[in-house]
Structures are given as structure tokens and as C-alpha cells.
C-alpha positions as CSV (number, residue, x, y, z in Angstrom):
1,M,0.0,0.0,0.0
2,E,3.0,2.3,0.5
3,N,3.8,2.4,-3.2
4,N,0.1,2.9,-4.0
5,K,-0.2,5.9,-1.7
6,K,2.9,7.5,-3.1
7,T,1.4,7.2,-6.6
8,L,-1.9,8.6,-5.5
9,A,-0.1,11.6,-3.9
10,D,1.4,12.4,-7.3
11,F,-1.8,11.8,-9.2
12,K,-2.7,15.4,-9.8
13,S,0.8,16.1,-11.4
14,L,0.2,13.5,-14.1
15,D,-0.8,14.5,-17.6
16,E,-4.1,13.4,-19.1
17,K,-2.6,10.2,-20.6
18,G,-0.9,9.4,-17.3
19,K,-4.1,9.8,-15.4
20,N,-6.0,7.5,-17.7
21,D,-3.3,4.9,-17.6
22,Y,-3.3,5.1,-13.8
23,V,-7.1,4.6,-13.6
24,E,-6.8,1.7,-15.9
25,E,-4.0,0.1,-13.9
26,L,-5.7,0.7,-10.6
27,T,-9.0,-0.7,-11.7
28,N,-7.5,-3.9,-13.0
29,S,-5.2,-4.3,-10.0
30,L,-7.7,-3.8,-7.2
31,P,-7.9,-6.9,-5.1
32,D,-11.1,-8.8,-4.6
33,G,-13.3,-7.1,-2.0
34,V,-11.9,-3.6,-2.4
35,L,-14.7,-2.4,-4.7
36,E,-17.1,-4.0,-2.4
37,S,-15.6,-2.2,0.5
38,L,-15.8,1.1,-1.5
39,A,-19.5,0.5,-2.0
40,H,-20.0,-0.2,1.7
41,G,-18.2,3.0,2.6
42,D,-15.7,1.2,4.8
43,D,-12.6,3.1,5.8
44,D,-9.9,0.5,6.5
45,E,-6.4,-0.3,5.3
46,G,-7.6,-2.3,2.4
47,I,-8.9,0.8,0.6
48,P,-6.6,3.2,-1.3
49,D,-6.8,6.8,-0.3
50,L,-8.6,7.7,-3.5
51,P,-8.9,11.3,-4.6
52,D,-12.3,12.5,-5.7
53,E,-11.1,12.8,-9.3
54,V,-10.1,9.1,-9.3
55,I,-13.5,8.1,-7.9
56,E,-15.2,10.1,-10.7
57,R,-13.0,8.6,-13.3
58,L,-13.7,5.1,-12.1
59,V,-17.4,5.7,-12.3
60,H,-17.4,7.8,-15.5
61,E,-14.7,6.1,-17.6
62,K,-14.7,2.5,-16.3
63,G,-18.3,2.5,-15.1
64,N,-19.6,3.3,-18.5
65,E,-17.8,0.2,-19.9
66,G,-19.5,-2.0,-17.3
67,I,-22.9,-0.3,-17.0
68,P,-24.1,-1.1,-20.5
69,N,-23.4,-4.8,-19.8
70,L,-25.0,-5.3,-16.5
71,P,-25.8,-8.9,-15.4
72,D,-29.4,-10.0,-15.3
73,E,-29.8,-9.5,-11.5
74,V,-28.5,-5.9,-11.6
75,I,-30.9,-4.9,-14.4
76,D,-33.7,-6.6,-12.5
77,A,-32.9,-4.5,-9.5
78,M,-32.9,-1.4,-11.6
79,L,-36.3,-2.4,-13.1
80,H,-38.0,-3.0,-9.7
81,E,-38.4,-1.2,-6.4
82,E,-35.0,-1.8,-5.0
83,G,-33.2,-0.1,-7.8
84,Y,-35.4,2.9,-7.6
85,E,-35.0,3.1,-3.8
86,R,-31.2,3.1,-4.2
87,F,-31.3,5.7,-7.1
88,P,-34.4,7.9,-6.6
89,N,-32.9,10.6,-8.8
90,L,-31.7,8.8,-11.9
91,P,-33.2,10.6,-14.9
92,D,-35.5,8.7,-17.3
93,N,-32.9,8.7,-20.1
94,V,-30.4,7.1,-17.7
95,I,-32.8,4.3,-16.7
96,G,-33.7,3.9,-20.3
97,T,-30.0,3.6,-21.3
98,L,-29.4,1.0,-18.6
99,I,-32.4,-1.1,-19.5
100,H,-33.0,-0.6,-23.3
101,G,-30.7,0.8,-25.9
102,R,-27.5,-0.1,-24.0
103,G,-28.8,-2.9,-21.8
104,K,-28.5,-6.6,-21.8
105,Q,-30.9,-7.2,-24.8
106,A,-28.7,-5.0,-27.1
107,I,-25.4,-6.6,-26.0
108,P,-24.3,-10.2,-27.0
109,K,-23.6,-12.5,-24.1
110,S,-20.0,-12.9,-25.3
111,N,-19.5,-9.2,-24.9
112,Q,-20.9,-9.3,-21.4
113,K,-18.4,-11.8,-20.3
114,S,-15.5,-9.6,-21.4
115,V,-16.6,-6.8,-18.9
116,N,-14.2,-6.3,-16.0
117,P,-15.9,-8.3,-13.2
118,N,-14.8,-5.7,-10.6
119,I,-16.8,-3.0,-12.4
120,R,-19.8,-5.2,-12.7
121,D,-19.6,-6.0,-9.0
122,F,-19.1,-2.4,-8.1
123,V,-22.4,-1.4,-9.8
124,Y,-24.2,-4.4,-8.2
125,Y,-23.0,-3.5,-4.7
126,M,-24.0,0.1,-5.2
127,I,-27.6,-1.0,-5.9
128,H,-27.9,-3.7,-3.3
129,N,-25.8,-2.4,-0.4
130,K,-27.8,-1.2,2.5
131,G,-24.8,0.2,4.3
132,L,-24.2,3.3,2.1
133,T,-24.5,6.6,3.9
134,K,-27.0,9.1,2.5
135,A,-24.2,11.3,1.3
136,Q,-22.6,8.3,-0.6
137,Q,-26.0,7.5,-2.2
138,A,-26.4,11.0,-3.4
139,K,-22.9,11.1,-4.8
140,I,-23.3,7.9,-6.7
141,D,-26.6,9.1,-8.1
142,K,-24.9,12.3,-9.3
143,L,-21.9,10.5,-10.8
144,L,-23.9,7.9,-12.7
145,S,-26.4,10.5,-14.0
146,E,-23.6,12.8,-15.2
147,S,-21.6,9.9,-16.7
148,L,-24.4,8.5,-18.8
149,N,-25.8,11.9,-19.8
150,T,-22.4,13.1,-20.9
151,K,-21.7,9.9,-22.9
152,H,-24.8,10.3,-25.0
153,S,-25.0,14.1,-25.2
154,N,-23.2,14.2,-28.5
155,N,-26.2,12.7,-30.2
156,P,-29.2,14.1,-28.4
157,S,-32.7,13.0,-29.4
158,P,-35.1,15.6,-30.6
159,T,-36.9,17.5,-27.9
160,P,-40.6,16.8,-28.2
161,P,-43.1,19.7,-27.6
162,I,-45.3,19.6,-24.5
163,K,-48.9,18.5,-25.0
164,K,-51.4,21.3,-24.4
165,S,-53.2,19.1,-21.8
166,N,-50.1,19.4,-19.6
167,L,-50.3,23.2,-19.5
168,N,-53.5,23.4,-17.6
169,I,-51.9,23.6,-14.2
170,C,-51.6,27.3,-13.4
171,T,-54.3,29.2,-11.5
172,T,-54.7,33.0,-11.9
173,H,-55.1,34.7,-8.6
174,F,-54.9,38.3,-7.1
175,P,-52.3,38.9,-4.4
176,K,-51.9,42.5,-5.4
177,K,-55.5,43.2,-4.3
178,I,-54.8,42.0,-0.8
179,V,-51.5,44.0,-0.7
180,S,-53.4,47.1,-1.8
181,F,-56.1,46.6,0.9
182,L,-53.6,46.0,3.7
183,H,-51.7,49.1,2.9
184,K,-54.8,51.1,4.0
185,F,-53.6,50.4,7.6
186,T,-50.7,52.8,7.0
187,D,-52.4,55.2,4.5
188,K,-53.2,58.7,5.8
189,Q,-56.2,58.8,3.4
190,Y,-57.8,56.2,5.7
191,E,-56.9,58.0,9.0
192,A,-59.2,56.2,11.4
193,L,-58.2,52.7,10.1
194,K,-54.5,53.8,10.3
195,Y,-55.0,54.7,13.9
196,T,-56.2,51.2,14.8
197,T,-52.6,50.1,14.5
198,H,-50.7,53.3,15.2
199,T,-50.4,55.7,18.2
200,W,-52.9,58.5,18.0
201,D,-51.6,62.0,17.2
202,K,-53.1,65.0,18.8
203,D,-54.3,68.0,16.8
204,P,-51.5,70.5,17.2
205,D,-53.9,73.4,17.5
206,K,-56.5,71.9,19.8
207,E,-54.2,69.5,21.7
208,E,-57.0,66.9,21.3
209,Y,-57.1,63.5,19.7
210,P,-58.8,63.4,16.2
211,F,-61.9,61.4,17.5
212,K,-64.6,62.5,20.0
213,D,-64.9,59.1,21.6
214,F,-64.6,55.4,20.9
215,E,-67.9,55.2,19.0
216,D,-66.8,58.1,16.7
217,F,-63.5,56.4,16.1
218,K,-65.1,53.0,15.4
219,S,-67.7,54.3,13.0
220,K,-65.0,56.0,11.0
221,Y,-62.6,53.1,10.8
222,Q,-65.4,50.7,9.8
223,K,-66.3,53.1,7.0
224,N,-62.6,53.1,5.9
225,L,-62.7,49.3,5.8
226,E,-65.3,49.5,3.0
227,D,-63.9,52.6,1.2
228,G,-61.5,52.5,-1.7
229,Q,-60.8,50.1,-4.5
230,Y,-60.6,47.0,-2.3
231,T,-62.7,46.5,0.8
232,L,-63.0,44.2,3.8
233,S,-65.9,42.5,2.0
234,D,-63.6,41.7,-0.9
235,M,-61.2,40.0,1.5
236,H,-63.8,37.5,2.4
237,D,-63.7,36.1,-1.2
238,L,-59.9,36.5,-1.6
239,C,-58.7,35.1,1.7
240,E,-61.3,34.2,4.2
241,H,-58.7,33.5,6.9
242,L,-57.3,37.0,6.6
243,W,-60.8,38.5,6.5
244,R,-61.6,36.6,9.8
245,T,-58.4,37.9,11.4
246,I,-59.2,41.5,10.6
247,R,-62.9,41.3,11.5
248,N,-62.3,39.5,14.8
249,F,-59.7,42.1,15.9
250,L,-61.7,45.2,14.7
251,I,-65.4,44.2,14.7
252,N,-65.9,41.7,17.5
253,N,-68.0,43.6,20.0
254,E,-68.8,40.7,22.2
255,A,-65.2,39.3,22.2
256,Q,-66.4,35.9,21.2
257,Y,-64.3,35.1,18.1
258,P,-60.6,34.4,18.4
259,W,-57.9,35.6,16.0
260,S,-54.2,34.9,15.3
261,E,-52.3,31.7,16.0
262,Y,-52.6,32.6,19.7
263,K,-56.4,32.5,19.6
264,L,-56.7,35.9,21.2
265,K,-60.1,37.5,21.9
266,L,-58.7,40.8,22.8
267,G,-59.6,43.5,20.3
268,Y,-61.7,46.6,19.6
269,N,-64.7,45.4,21.6
270,K,-67.2,46.6,24.2
271,Y,-64.6,46.3,27.0
272,L,-62.3,48.7,25.3
273,R,-65.2,51.0,24.6
274,E,-66.1,51.0,28.3
275,W,-62.6,51.6,29.4
276,M,-62.1,54.6,27.0
277,N,-65.4,56.1,28.1
278,A,-64.2,55.8,31.7
279,N,-60.8,57.3,30.8
280,P,-61.4,60.3,28.5
281,G,-58.2,61.6,27.0
282,L,-56.5,58.3,26.8
283,Q,-56.1,56.2,23.6
284,P,-56.7,52.4,23.0
285,A,-53.0,51.4,23.3
286,S,-52.9,52.6,26.9
287,M,-55.6,50.2,28.2
288,P,-54.1,47.6,30.6
289,I,-54.7,44.0,29.8
290,S,-55.9,43.5,33.4
291,A,-58.9,45.8,32.6
292,F,-60.3,43.1,30.3
293,P,-62.3,40.3,31.8
294,K,-60.1,37.5,33.1
295,E,-61.7,34.9,30.8
296,I,-60.3,36.6,27.7
297,Q,-57.0,37.6,29.2
298,P,-54.2,35.4,27.7
299,N,-52.4,33.0,29.9
300,G,-48.6,33.0,30.0
301,L,-46.3,34.4,27.4
302,I,-47.5,35.4,23.9
303,N,-44.8,35.5,21.3
304,G,-42.2,35.3,24.1
305,R,-43.5,38.1,26.3
306,V,-46.3,39.0,28.7
307,L,-49.0,41.3,27.3
308,S,-49.3,44.3,29.6
309,Y,-51.2,46.8,27.5
310,F,-53.5,46.8,24.5
311,G,-50.7,48.3,22.6
312,N,-48.9,44.9,22.8
313,V,-52.1,43.3,21.3
314,I,-52.0,45.9,18.4
315,D,-48.4,44.9,17.7
316,I,-49.4,41.2,17.4
317,F,-52.1,42.1,14.9
318,K,-49.6,44.1,12.8
319,H,-47.4,41.1,12.6
320,C,-50.4,39.1,11.4
321,I,-50.8,41.2,8.3
322,E,-47.2,42.0,7.5
323,F,-43.8,40.4,7.7
324,R,-41.9,43.2,9.4
325,D,-38.2,43.9,9.9
326,N,-36.5,40.5,10.3
327,D,-39.7,38.4,10.9
328,L,-39.2,36.4,7.7
329,F,-35.5,35.7,8.4
330,K,-36.1,34.6,12.0
331,Y,-39.1,32.4,11.1
332,V,-37.4,30.7,8.1
333,K,-34.2,30.1,10.1
334,N,-36.1,28.5,12.9
335,V,-38.3,26.3,10.7
336,F,-35.5,25.1,8.3
337,T,-32.8,24.5,10.9
338,N,-32.4,20.8,11.3
339,P,-29.3,18.9,12.7
340,D,-29.4,16.5,9.7
341,F,-29.2,19.4,7.2
342,K,-26.7,22.1,6.2
343,L,-28.3,25.4,5.7
344,D,-26.4,28.0,3.7
345,M,-26.2,30.8,6.3
346,P,-24.7,33.6,4.1
347,L,-27.5,33.1,1.6
348,L,-30.1,33.1,4.4
349,E,-28.9,36.6,5.3
350,T,-30.6,37.9,2.2
351,L,-34.0,37.4,4.0
352,R,-33.1,40.1,6.6
353,G,-35.2,43.2,6.4
354,R,-37.7,41.9,3.9
355,T,-41.0,43.6,4.6
356,F,-44.3,42.9,2.8
357,Y,-48.1,42.7,3.5
358,T,-49.7,39.2,3.5
359,D,-51.5,36.8,5.8
360,T,-48.4,35.8,7.7
361,E,-50.1,32.9,9.6
362,L,-51.0,31.1,6.3
363,V,-47.6,31.7,4.8
364,K,-45.9,30.3,7.9
365,E,-48.1,27.2,7.6
366,A,-47.1,26.8,3.9
367,L,-43.4,27.1,4.9
368,R,-43.8,24.4,7.5
369,L,-45.3,22.1,4.9
370,I,-42.3,22.8,2.6
371,A,-39.8,22.1,5.4
372,G,-41.6,18.9,6.2
373,N,-41.3,17.8,2.6
374,I,-37.6,18.5,2.5
375,F,-36.9,16.9,5.9
376,H,-38.4,13.6,4.6
377,R,-35.6,13.4,2.1
378,S,-32.6,13.7,4.5
379,E,-30.3,11.8,2.1
380,Y,-29.8,15.2,0.4
381,P,-28.8,17.4,3.3
382,E,-27.9,20.7,1.6
383,L,-30.3,23.6,1.7
384,K,-30.0,27.0,0.1
385,I,-32.7,29.7,0.9
386,S,-32.5,33.2,-0.4
387,T,-34.5,36.2,-1.5
388,Q,-34.1,38.8,-4.2
389,L,-36.0,41.8,-5.5
390,V,-37.7,41.2,-8.9
391,N,-40.0,43.1,-11.2
392,I,-42.9,41.3,-12.7
393,D,-45.0,43.2,-15.2
394,K,-43.9,46.5,-13.7
395,S,-44.7,45.3,-10.2
396,D,-42.0,45.1,-7.6
397,A,-41.8,41.8,-5.7
398,I,-39.7,39.8,-3.3
399,E,-38.9,36.3,-4.6
400,L,-38.2,33.7,-1.9
401,R,-36.3,30.6,-3.3
402,I,-36.0,27.4,-1.2
403,L,-33.6,25.0,-2.9
404,H,-33.2,21.4,-1.8
405,V,-29.8,20.7,-3.5
406,N,-29.5,17.4,-5.5
407,S,-33.1,16.4,-4.6
408,F,-35.1,15.9,-7.9
409,S,-38.7,14.9,-8.5
410,N,-38.5,12.8,-11.7
411,K,-42.2,12.1,-11.3
412,D,-44.7,12.2,-14.1
413,I,-46.1,15.7,-14.4
414,N,-49.6,14.4,-14.9
415,T,-49.6,12.8,-11.5
416,P,-52.5,14.5,-9.6
417,K,-50.2,15.3,-6.6
418,I,-47.7,17.0,-9.0
419,K,-50.4,18.9,-10.8
420,A,-51.9,19.9,-7.4
421,I,-55.4,19.4,-8.7
422,S,-56.6,17.1,-5.9
423,D,-57.0,17.6,-2.2
424,E,-54.2,15.2,-1.5
425,G,-50.5,16.0,-1.5
426,D,-48.5,18.8,0.1
427,L,-48.2,20.8,-3.1
428,S,-52.0,21.1,-3.3
429,R,-52.1,22.1,0.4
430,I,-49.3,24.7,-0.1
431,K,-51.1,26.1,-3.2
432,S,-54.4,26.4,-1.2
433,K,-52.7,28.3,1.6
434,L,-50.9,30.7,-0.7
435,T,-53.8,31.5,-3.0
436,N,-54.2,35.3,-3.4
437,L,-51.1,35.8,-1.1
438,C,-48.1,35.1,-3.4
439,D,-47.2,33.5,-6.7
440,F,-46.1,29.9,-6.2
441,S,-43.9,27.8,-8.5
442,V,-41.5,24.9,-8.3
443,E,-38.5,24.0,-10.4
444,S,-37.0,20.5,-10.8
445,T,-36.9,17.6,-13.3
446,F,-40.2,15.9,-14.2
447,R,-41.4,13.4,-16.7
448,I,-43.3,15.1,-19.4
449,D,-44.8,13.0,-22.2
450,G,-42.4,10.2,-21.3
451,N,-39.3,12.5,-21.3
452,L,-37.4,13.8,-18.3
453,R,-37.4,17.6,-18.5
454,H,-36.1,20.4,-16.3
455,C,-38.9,22.8,-16.0
456,R,-40.7,25.3,-13.9
457,I,-44.3,24.5,-12.8
458,N,-46.4,27.6,-12.1
459,Y,-49.2,26.8,-9.7
460,L,-50.2,30.3,-8.8
461,S,-49.6,33.4,-11.0
462,S,-50.8,37.0,-11.1
463,K,-50.5,36.9,-14.9
464,E,-53.7,36.2,-16.7
465,K,-52.2,33.9,-19.3
466,E,-49.2,32.4,-17.5
467,E,-48.2,29.0,-18.9
468,G,-48.4,26.1,-16.4
469,I,-45.1,24.6,-17.5
470,V,-42.0,26.6,-18.6
471,L,-39.1,24.4,-19.9
472,L,-35.6,25.1,-18.5
473,D,-33.7,22.5,-20.5
474,D,-30.8,24.9,-21.1
475,I,-30.3,25.6,-17.4
476,E,-28.6,23.2,-15.1
477,C,-31.1,21.7,-12.5
478,E,-29.6,21.9,-9.0
479,G,-32.4,20.0,-7.2
480,F,-36.0,20.9,-6.2
481,T,-36.7,24.6,-5.7
482,Y,-39.8,26.1,-4.1
483,I,-40.4,29.7,-5.3
484,L,-42.8,32.1,-3.5
485,T,-43.1,35.6,-4.9
486,F,-44.6,38.3,-2.7
487,Y,-45.7,41.6,-4.2
488,I,-44.8,45.0,-2.6
489,Y,-47.2,47.8,-2.5
490,K,-46.6,50.3,-5.2
491,H,-47.4,54.0,-4.5
492,E,-49.3,55.5,-7.3
């Protein structure tokens, strides 16, 4: 082994011919059991200290020689469940190459016998071995896919068009309407509604607040809710959950309907009215929580703190209708942090300071579903999450991308769960939660009309004639990406 290690140490200094000769010599000279040990991931003295480049050459250059001539039992494994479990991300054209055009039926038995038995055993062990680590499985997937794709890329088959029946996936929705409505909470034009979430300012001339009493204030903000291009009534049809949150906070006189993930019943109700009438000159944010009936006072901490004044309740409501400051960064970091996964922290920093109106509770639920999907495929442990500012049809937006690296779909795009047209499947549930809140798409490799294609599936779009499938064949597919696009209010 001493001579072998010395040769390996000098491997990178060899020219191309020397490297090829070395791989040839090493493959033919490996003793019985070494390739089996490699497949099992053992780390003992019987395994050479192989550089990554040598491993890739063994799989690409020598593997290609053996793969087209797989023995019956290996092809059977590829054809049936065990093969797919070992290689969940092999593209269709690779499976097809293994089974059909380059498989056992196309190669005479005499040629099969001439294949280096170590290479054949290597592939066999990769398929059947249950001892491979998840990282090793992912690397083998990648190497085999790259090898066979590269070998046959010089004579690509014609790319068939997509059938029109596959395009009926995208749903047109209206997130900009909700953004426009929620902006009324900060718009001076709707003064009373703005003051439901902001500190009241006194008239500088009269040193008085702008409203005579609670009833005057409430009647004016209720009018503001129904003024303008988009109204609270419109919200009922666009996003009932958001409509309920706003109504139960602002128009819940008997304090009987809860709102927010904390199920609060505190709001602009008769108890606040009674307190303000008893304390003229004070504004709603000043009301102590202890002045509300005990049965509707929250128990314990809410969002990590004790609620002391109604102003604290107002703050919770504001975070229900808007991701503010670093809300998105903190939530995503918390939900997608997992000891089995590596989260790209520098990229995650791009989420800091992203502020936009939406139903934050529903978006959080959608993000938890996405995280659950990803965590079920822990054999691919790398995650990249980022945001960027984009402009879509002259509208500014924040695009959130969640990339599960090296995790590919490869499923038929007509599968109901992939098309998200049934009530089953997480994609359908994610789509339902995000409807009228943000555009929603995914990017990965899918089977379309029998061919494996890299594409983007648009499930929700603000565009009236957005295609459901956009081919991305000329762009390298890095894995499975969830894309959520949130629109930013545009001042006219």
C-alpha cells in the first residue's frame, strides 16, 4: 500500500494520458473485495486513499464500460423497487439507457463476459448495499447521471413539444388586491383605520385626539374598511382566513371570536369602549390588559412576552398582516434549521429586512409544509434559501427561493399530486394556503410526455395567461426549488 499511496499523492501532477493509464491500472489491479468495500463505505487499510477525481474517473470512464453490460440480476434490481430506492434521482434517459438501448438485450452474451468483473460487482453492490451513507448514495446518483448523460449528449434525441393538456396547471389569482387593501392600515387617506394600528396623534392646534370618543373612532374606521378600490368585504372572497383575522380584531364587539395563531379574543370590543369612556383623554393602546375580563386575558407568554397593555395586542395584529423587519428571516431560520441538514447561512442573510403585506399565519403554515417535505428526504442534506427583489409586469416583488440541493422529482407531471389538482398531497395544500397571497412555483426535473425535462411548474400566478409549464432545458437543474413571490405595495 505504501507504493500505491505514493502514486496517489502524485496523481494530480500526471498529464491526461498518465491519469488515464493510472485509472486503468488501478481498476484492473484492485484486489477482490476492495470495490465491495468502497461500495459499503468502509474506511480501512484495504482501501486506497482515492482522490475525488479518481472516484469520478472510475465511475465515468470505467463505469460506462460495465454499466451497458449489467448482469441480469442488476438490471432486474434497476427495473424493480430496490433499484429505484437506491437511485431515486436517476433521470429517465439514464434508466432507459441502462435497460433498453445499452442494456443486456442489445449486447451479446459474449461481450458481457468480457466486462471487468470488478466494475460489474461495483455497480451491483451500489444497488444492493444497505450500508451506504445518505451522502454516498447522493454522490453515486450524481456521478452515474452525469456519466451516462455526458456519454450520450453528442447525439441528443429531438426534444418533443409539450402536449397542451399538460399546460392546464396554473391558477390565476390576485395577491396585489390583498396587498393594496392591507396598505390602508398605513395610509393617511384612511386616517381612522390607520390609527387602529398606530399611536394617536393630537391635533397640534386643539391638543386633542382626532376622535370625540370610541364610537366616533369605530364608525370612521369601519367606513374606511369599506372605502377605496378594495374592501374588507372583498377580502372574504380573496382570503377568508385574513378576513376573519381583521374582522375578529376590529369588529368583534362581544369578544367571542378568536384571531391569530394565539387564539386571542382581545380587540376593539365593548370592554375597550367601556374603558375609554371611563378614561377620557386616553387612547386604546394605553388600556391595561388587566382591565379586560379574566376569561379573555391570555395565559402565560405570547410570542415570548407578557402582554401588559392593549398596545402589545395591536403589535401582534400588525405582525399578522405583515412580515416586518426580520420576521421572515427569523421564522425561516427557525423552521428550516435541522441537525441533519446544512443550511447556507450567508444566503439566508438575504432574508433580513424583507417587509411585505400578507397573511403571515397562512404563509408560515405553507413554509412548515415545505420544510416537512424537505426533511423527509434527508439523504440530500444541503439547503439554500435566499430572497431577491424582482420586477414582474412593472410590479416590484420579493422572490423567496428554497432550494433542496440534489433532490429531484423525476415524477410524471400528470400525477394529480404534482399537478396539485386534488385535495391530496402537500403541493396542493401549499397552493391552497398561498392562493391570493403570493405567486407559487417549483423547479425540478419531471417526466413530461415520457421524457425527463427540467422545468418550472407555475401553480399560482398573477398573470392572466401564465403557462403552467416553462421548460428550462438549457439551465442546469440543481435540485428541487420552491419559489414564493410576494408583491410589494406600489405607491401611485
